[in-house]
C-alpha positions as CSV (number, residue, x, y, z in Angstrom):
1,M,17.8,87.8,87.1
2,W,20.9,89.6,86.6
3,P,20.1,91.1,82.2
4,G,23.0,88.8,80.6
5,R,21.5,85.6,82.3
6,T,20.4,83.2,79.3
7,S,19.3,79.9,79.0
8,S,19.2,79.4,75.3
9,T,21.6,78.9,72.9
10,P,23.7,82.6,71.4
11,S,22.8,83.9,68.0
12,E,25.7,82.2,66.2
13,G,28.9,83.6,65.1
14,Y,30.8,86.2,63.2
15,Y,29.6,90.2,63.3
16,R,29.4,90.7,59.7
17,P,31.6,93.1,58.8
18,S,30.2,96.9,58.3
19,L,31.1,100.5,58.2
20,T,27.5,101.2,59.8
21,V,26.4,99.2,61.8
22,E,26.8,98.9,65.8
23,Y,26.7,94.7,67.2
24,D,25.9,93.8,70.9
25,E,25.8,90.3,72.3
26,D,22.3,90.3,71.6
27,S,22.9,90.9,67.7
28,A,22.3,88.6,65.5
29,G,25.7,86.2,64.2
30,G,26.2,84.5,60.8
31,D,27.8,82.9,58.2
32,W,29.5,84.9,55.4
33,D,32.6,83.8,54.9
34,F,35.4,81.4,55.8
35,F,35.9,83.5,58.8
36,S,32.7,83.4,60.0
37,G,31.8,79.7,59.4
38,L,35.0,78.7,61.5
39,V,33.4,81.0,64.3
40,R,29.8,79.4,63.7
41,D,31.8,75.9,64.2
42,W,33.7,77.2,67.2
43,E,30.7,78.1,68.7
44,R,28.8,75.0,68.4
45,A,31.6,73.0,69.5
46,A,31.7,74.7,72.4
47,W,27.4,75.5,73.4
48,L,25.5,72.6,74.3
49,P,22.4,72.0,73.8
50,P,19.9,72.6,76.6
51,E,18.7,68.9,77.1
52,V,22.1,68.0,77.9
53,A,23.5,71.0,79.6
54,R,20.3,71.5,82.2
55,D,21.8,73.0,84.9
56,V,25.5,73.6,83.6
57,R,26.1,77.7,82.7
58,Q,27.6,78.3,79.8
59,V,29.5,81.7,78.8
60,V,31.3,82.2,75.3
61,V,33.0,85.0,74.7
62,R,33.8,86.6,71.5
63,S,37.2,88.2,71.5
64,G,38.4,91.5,69.2
65,V,41.7,92.1,68.4
66,V,43.8,91.2,70.9
67,L,46.6,93.2,71.9
68,G,49.6,92.5,74.0
69,R,53.3,92.2,74.8
70,Q,54.2,89.3,73.2
71,G,53.1,88.1,69.8
72,G,50.2,88.7,68.3
73,A,48.5,91.5,66.5
74,M,51.2,93.6,67.6
75,K,53.8,91.6,66.8
76,L,53.3,92.4,63.1
77,M,52.5,96.0,63.7
78,V,55.0,97.6,65.9
79,W,57.7,97.3,63.5
80,P,56.5,99.1,60.4
81,F,55.2,101.4,62.5
82,W,58.6,102.0,64.9
83,L,60.4,102.1,61.2
84,G,57.5,105.7,60.0
85,L,56.1,103.0,57.8
86,G,52.4,102.5,59.6
87,G,49.5,104.1,58.7
88,P,45.8,103.6,58.2
89,M,43.8,101.1,55.8
90,G,41.5,101.6,53.2
91,S,39.5,104.8,54.3
92,G,40.6,104.2,57.6
93,Q,37.1,104.8,58.6
94,Q,36.5,101.3,59.5
95,F,36.3,100.4,63.4
96,M,38.6,98.0,65.0
97,P,37.2,96.2,67.8
98,W,40.6,95.8,70.2
99,I,41.3,94.7,73.6
100,H,44.2,94.2,76.1
101,V,45.3,91.0,76.3
102,D,44.7,91.2,80.3
103,D,41.4,92.2,80.0
104,L,40.3,89.1,78.1
105,S,41.9,87.2,80.3
106,G,40.3,89.4,83.0
107,I,36.7,88.7,81.6
108,L,38.0,85.0,81.1
109,A,38.1,84.6,84.9
110,H,35.6,86.9,85.7
111,A,32.8,84.2,83.7
112,L,34.5,81.5,85.4
113,E,34.2,82.9,89.0
114,D,31.0,85.0,88.9
115,R,28.0,82.5,88.9
116,R,25.5,85.0,87.3
117,V,27.3,85.6,84.2
118,A,26.4,82.6,81.5
119,G,25.4,83.5,77.4
120,V,27.5,85.5,75.8
121,L,30.1,88.4,76.1
122,N,31.9,90.5,74.4
123,G,35.8,90.6,74.7
124,V,36.4,94.0,73.6
125,A,37.3,97.3,75.2
126,P,34.7,99.9,75.4
127,A,36.3,102.5,73.8
128,Q,35.9,102.0,70.0
129,V,38.6,103.3,67.3
130,T,38.4,103.4,63.8
131,N,41.3,102.4,62.4
132,G,43.1,105.2,61.3
133,E,42.5,106.2,64.9
134,F,44.4,103.2,66.5
135,A,47.1,103.7,63.6
136,R,47.8,107.4,64.9
137,A,47.7,106.0,68.9
138,L,49.9,103.4,67.8
139,A,52.0,106.3,65.7
140,R,52.6,108.2,69.1
141,S,53.4,105.5,71.7
142,L,55.8,104.9,70.0
143,S,56.8,108.6,68.9
144,R,56.9,107.8,65.3
145,P,55.0,110.0,62.6
146,S,51.8,108.4,61.1
147,V,51.9,110.5,57.8
148,L,51.7,108.1,55.0
149,P,48.9,107.6,53.4
150,P,46.1,104.8,53.8
151,V,46.8,101.1,52.5
152,P,44.7,101.0,49.4
153,A,41.7,98.9,49.2
154,V,43.1,97.5,46.0
155,V,46.3,96.5,47.5
156,L,45.4,94.5,50.5
157,Q,42.4,92.7,48.3
158,A,45.5,91.5,46.1
159,L,48.1,90.9,49.0
160,L,45.2,89.2,51.3
161,G,42.2,87.5,49.1
162,T,38.9,89.0,49.2
163,E,37.6,87.6,52.2
164,R,40.4,89.2,54.5
165,A,40.7,92.1,53.4
166,V,37.2,92.5,54.1
167,L,37.9,92.0,57.5
168,L,40.2,95.2,57.6
169,L,38.5,97.4,55.1
170,E,35.1,97.2,56.7
171,G,35.2,96.3,60.6
172,Q,32.9,95.8,62.9
173,R,31.5,98.1,66.1
174,V,31.1,95.3,68.6
175,I,29.9,97.0,72.2
176,P,30.3,94.9,75.3
177,R,27.3,95.6,76.4
178,R,26.4,92.4,78.7
179,T,30.1,92.8,79.9
180,L,29.6,95.9,81.4
181,Q,26.2,94.7,83.0
182,S,28.2,91.8,84.4
183,G,29.8,94.1,86.6
184,Y,33.6,93.5,84.8
185,T,35.7,96.2,85.2
186,Y,38.4,96.9,82.5
187,L,42.2,97.5,83.4
188,Y,42.5,99.2,80.1
189,P,39.3,100.9,78.7
190,E,40.8,103.0,76.9
191,L,43.2,102.7,73.8
192,H,46.1,105.2,74.6
193,T,46.4,103.6,78.3
194,A,46.7,100.0,76.5
195,L,49.2,100.8,73.8
196,R,51.8,102.9,76.8
197,D,51.1,99.4,78.7
198,I,52.3,97.6,75.8
199,V,55.2,99.9,74.4
200,S,57.0,100.9,77.6
């Protein structure tokens, strides 16, 4: 049996923001705040109980920050960096799980087409980067400086509220262990190639 195959309900949720903990598909989720509760409810709605599903193969993909040319996170980030006003948030040491939109759609197609795939897949790239590393890489891809000091935590908390600020300030170190075990081959496993495709 393929290592990721499971017939039981996955551990629900959303990985708790942390500067130190590493998560994979088998890590426990939880209900820490509004956003984690929202993800929990989504997964509960998507995941059929065994007595209903029986032989139905089920897959849940948990995505990171999706990077692409059209809209999404990049739409919010590119212009400040293009103007030379971009930089890290908080300490910049927090991990930022990311994925190119082509890889996210590729993982979904892979899950649909390969009947061995079941359970939870982390829809994140294998290359883990911190927020500070992401900021420097994005600035380089745009041929812009990244010299501004980090945005202080207190400013983010004032602008976004505590719950949303925690997501940005603590981040999550998420590994796509089961996604890789399933045989999916990433088109953009490294951040610099993903950004080069997006901003070129």
